[in-house]
C-alpha positions in Angstrom: -0.3 0.0 -0.1 2.9 2.4 0.8 4.3 1.8 -2.9 1.1 2.7 -4.2 0.5 6.1 -1.7 3.8 7.2 -3.4 2.9 6.5 -6.7 -0.7 6.4 -7.4 -2.1 9.3 -5.9 -5.3 9.7 -4.5 -7.4 7.3 -7.1 -9.4 4.0 -7.3 -6.3 2.2 -7.0 -5.7 3.8 -3.5 -9.2 3.0 -2.2 -8.5 -0.6 -3.3 -5.4 -0.8 -1.6 -6.9 0.3 1.7 -9.5 -2.3 1.6 -7.7 -4.6 3.7 -7.6 -1.9 6.2 -11.4 -1.5 6.3 -11.9 -3.8 9.5 -9.2 -2.0 11.5 -9.2 1.5 10.7 -11.9 3.8 11.3 -11.5 7.8 10.2 -13.0 11.1 9.0 -10.0 11.5 6.8 -11.3 13.6 3.8 -9.5 13.4 0.2 -8.0 16.6 0.8 -6.6 15.9 3.9 -5.5 12.5 2.6 -3.8 14.4 -0.1 -2.2 16.5 2.7 -0.7 13.7 4.3 0.8 12.1 1.1 4.1 13.6 1.3 4.4 12.7 5.1 3.4 9.1 4.7 5.6 8.7 1.4 8.6 9.8 3.6 7.9 7.1 6.1 10.3 4.0 5.4 8.8 0.4 6.0 11.3 -0.5 8.4 10.6 2.4 10.7 7.0 1.7 10.8 5.8 0.6 14.4 2.5 -1.1 15.2 0.8 0.2 18.1 -2.6 -1.3 19.1 -4.5 0.4 22.0 -8.0 -1.2 21.8 -7.3 -4.0 24.0 -5.1 -2.1 26.4 -6.1 -1.1 30.0 -5.6 2.5 28.9 -9.2 2.6 27.1 -12.4 1.8 28.3 -15.5 1.1 26.0 -18.5 3.6 26.6 -21.6 4.1 23.9 -22.7 7.5 22.6 -25.8 8.7 21.4 -27.8 5.9 19.7 -25.6 2.9 21.3 -22.4 3.8 19.2 -19.3 2.1 20.8 -16.4 4.5 21.4 -13.3 4.0 23.1 -12.0 6.7 25.7 -9.1 7.1 28.0 -9.7 5.2 31.1 -7.8 8.0 32.9 -10.2 10.6 31.9 -7.1 12.2 30.0 -4.6 11.5 27.0 -1.5 11.8 29.0 -1.0 8.2 29.7 -1.8 7.2 26.0 0.7 9.8 25.1 3.0 8.6 27.2 2.6 4.6 26.1 2.7 5.7 22.4 5.9 7.9 23.0 7.6 4.6 24.9 6.9 2.6 21.7 8.1 4.8 19.1 12.0 4.4 18.0 
């Protein structure tokens, strides 16, 4: 997918490449926002990518909003513990 981000631009081929992420990635990223992120993402070397999973951690708690819309929120009430956790996982 990273190679397609570097070469394909924002196109149907990028949407197809992102298909496998559909069950693990929810976002409100707009096409304009994606285009703005392209130079940043293109500069990331695959060997420098780090996977950090938070949804199963004790740092988050599941609650619902509105009409039973599930959402994860910081268990501590602030994002400080999350920021520290993520910072500790980054190279």
